[in-house]
ZAZAVO-754795 format. One record per residue (C-alpha): x, y, z. Coordinates in steps of 0.25 Angstrom, whole numbers. Layout:
N
<rec x="X" y="Y" z="Z"/>
...
***
This chain:
159
<rec x="12" y="-173" z="-61"/>
<rec x="15" y="-178" z="-47"/>
<rec x="9" y="-174" z="-34"/>
<rec x="15" y="-173" z="-21"/>
<rec x="5" y="-169" z="-10"/>
<rec x="-5" y="-175" z="-1"/>
<rec x="-4" y="-191" z="-2"/>
<rec x="5" y="-190" z="-14"/>
<rec x="19" y="-196" z="-15"/>
<rec x="30" y="-187" z="-20"/>
<rec x="32" y="-192" z="-34"/>
<rec x="45" y="-185" z="-38"/>
<rec x="59" y="-186" z="-31"/>
<rec x="66" y="-173" z="-27"/>
<rec x="77" y="-177" z="-37"/>
<rec x="77" y="-179" z="-52"/>
<rec x="80" y="-191" z="-59"/>
<rec x="91" y="-200" z="-52"/>
<rec x="91" y="-189" z="-41"/>
<rec x="96" y="-178" z="-50"/>
<rec x="93" y="-164" z="-44"/>
<rec x="83" y="-156" z="-51"/>
<rec x="76" y="-142" z="-50"/>
<rec x="62" y="-142" z="-46"/>
<rec x="52" y="-131" z="-48"/>
<rec x="40" y="-129" z="-39"/>
<rec x="27" y="-121" z="-42"/>
<rec x="16" y="-116" z="-33"/>
<rec x="4" y="-115" z="-41"/>
<rec x="-5" y="-103" z="-40"/>
<rec x="-16" y="-96" z="-48"/>
<rec x="-8" y="-83" z="-48"/>
<rec x="6" y="-87" z="-47"/>
<rec x="14" y="-100" z="-47"/>
<rec x="26" y="-100" z="-37"/>
<rec x="39" y="-107" z="-42"/>
<rec x="51" y="-112" z="-34"/>
<rec x="63" y="-120" z="-38"/>
<rec x="71" y="-130" z="-31"/>
<rec x="80" y="-142" z="-33"/>
<rec x="81" y="-156" z="-28"/>
<rec x="95" y="-155" z="-23"/>
<rec x="93" y="-143" z="-13"/>
<rec x="78" y="-146" z="-11"/>
<rec x="76" y="-132" z="-10"/>
<rec x="66" y="-122" z="-17"/>
<rec x="67" y="-108" z="-21"/>
<rec x="56" y="-99" z="-26"/>
<rec x="57" y="-95" z="-40"/>
<rec x="45" y="-87" z="-45"/>
<rec x="30" y="-86" z="-46"/>
<rec x="24" y="-88" z="-60"/>
<rec x="11" y="-79" z="-62"/>
<rec x="-2" y="-86" z="-66"/>
<rec x="-11" y="-78" z="-75"/>
<rec x="-25" y="-80" z="-80"/>
<rec x="-19" y="-91" z="-90"/>
<rec x="-12" y="-98" z="-79"/>
<rec x="3" y="-99" z="-75"/>
<rec x="13" y="-92" z="-83"/>
<rec x="19" y="-104" z="-90"/>
<rec x="30" y="-97" z="-97"/>
<rec x="35" y="-92" z="-83"/>
<rec x="35" y="-107" z="-78"/>
<rec x="41" y="-112" z="-91"/>
<rec x="53" y="-102" z="-89"/>
<rec x="55" y="-107" z="-74"/>
<rec x="55" y="-121" z="-79"/>
<rec x="65" y="-118" z="-90"/>
<rec x="74" y="-110" z="-80"/>
<rec x="74" y="-120" z="-69"/>
<rec x="72" y="-133" z="-77"/>
<rec x="66" y="-141" z="-65"/>
<rec x="66" y="-156" z="-65"/>
<rec x="53" y="-156" z="-58"/>
<rec x="41" y="-146" z="-54"/>
<rec x="34" y="-146" z="-41"/>
<rec x="20" y="-139" z="-40"/>
<rec x="13" y="-136" z="-27"/>
<rec x="-1" y="-142" z="-26"/>
<rec x="-11" y="-134" z="-18"/>
<rec x="-19" y="-143" z="-9"/>
<rec x="-29" y="-139" z="2"/>
<rec x="-26" y="-140" z="16"/>
<rec x="-32" y="-154" z="17"/>
<rec x="-24" y="-159" z="5"/>
<rec x="-35" y="-159" z="-5"/>
<rec x="-34" y="-151" z="-18"/>
<rec x="-36" y="-136" z="-17"/>
<rec x="-42" y="-127" z="-27"/>
<rec x="-28" y="-125" z="-33"/>
<rec x="-24" y="-139" z="-34"/>
<rec x="-30" y="-142" z="-47"/>
<rec x="-24" y="-129" z="-53"/>
<rec x="-10" y="-133" z="-47"/>
<rec x="-11" y="-147" z="-53"/>
<rec x="-15" y="-141" z="-67"/>
<rec x="-3" y="-131" z="-66"/>
<rec x="6" y="-143" z="-62"/>
<rec x="1" y="-152" z="-73"/>
<rec x="3" y="-140" z="-83"/>
<rec x="17" y="-137" z="-78"/>
<rec x="21" y="-152" z="-79"/>
<rec x="16" y="-152" z="-94"/>
<rec x="23" y="-139" z="-97"/>
<rec x="36" y="-143" z="-90"/>
<rec x="37" y="-158" z="-93"/>
<rec x="42" y="-159" z="-79"/>
<rec x="37" y="-167" z="-67"/>
<rec x="28" y="-159" z="-58"/>
<rec x="26" y="-163" z="-44"/>
<rec x="14" y="-158" z="-36"/>
<rec x="17" y="-154" z="-21"/>
<rec x="7" y="-150" z="-10"/>
<rec x="8" y="-135" z="-8"/>
<rec x="-1" y="-133" z="3"/>
<rec x="3" y="-121" z="11"/>
<rec x="16" y="-118" z="2"/>
<rec x="12" y="-104" z="0"/>
<rec x="10" y="-101" z="15"/>
<rec x="23" y="-107" z="18"/>
<rec x="30" y="-99" z="7"/>
<rec x="24" y="-86" z="11"/>
<rec x="28" y="-89" z="26"/>
<rec x="42" y="-91" z="21"/>
<rec x="43" y="-79" z="13"/>
<rec x="37" y="-70" z="24"/>
<rec x="46" y="-76" z="34"/>
<rec x="58" y="-73" z="25"/>
<rec x="53" y="-59" z="24"/>
<rec x="52" y="-57" z="39"/>
<rec x="66" y="-62" z="41"/>
<rec x="72" y="-53" z="31"/>
<rec x="76" y="-64" z="21"/>
<rec x="66" y="-59" z="11"/>
<rec x="65" y="-44" z="9"/>
<rec x="53" y="-42" z="-1"/>
<rec x="39" y="-45" z="2"/>
<rec x="33" y="-58" z="-1"/>
<rec x="25" y="-58" z="-14"/>
<rec x="15" y="-69" z="-18"/>
<rec x="24" y="-73" z="-29"/>
<rec x="35" y="-76" z="-19"/>
<rec x="25" y="-84" z="-10"/>
<rec x="22" y="-93" z="-23"/>
<rec x="36" y="-95" z="-26"/>
<rec x="39" y="-98" z="-12"/>
<rec x="27" y="-108" z="-11"/>
<rec x="33" y="-115" z="-23"/>
<rec x="46" y="-117" z="-14"/>
<rec x="38" y="-123" z="-3"/>
<rec x="32" y="-133" z="-13"/>
<rec x="45" y="-137" z="-19"/>
<rec x="51" y="-138" z="-5"/>
<rec x="39" y="-147" z="-1"/>
<rec x="42" y="-156" z="-13"/>
<rec x="57" y="-157" z="-9"/>
<rec x="53" y="-161" z="5"/>
<rec x="44" y="-172" z="1"/>
***
């Protein structure tokens, strides 16, 4: 597993082998839901997909496996929650464990990206879209999680 965050070089290029375009899935890990977004290395844009529920036994791996089969990504990006000062937060080890299990199950490269403030940024975007009329329905927590995964993926594309 590779890490891109404070004091870590970006280990994966935004293209596949020999510059081939690839689909990338991003995950915003949480104890209740895991936001998921999809993007590609050609357009370098991200779109929210879904939020996978997390139960008492952990993530719904069958739902994640279904997304992986449907989208067939070449790479996975997982947000790594740091504290404001860049140190590990209470969620950091849980997110690392999720990323390691995701890498094991998917057999794909997983890149970790600093996700500080991604949920706040996602929520602000969604609220702004609602205020301007671009979004009609209310902003649910699952929407924020999927939008936060978009922010995480956009950060990976931007590095």
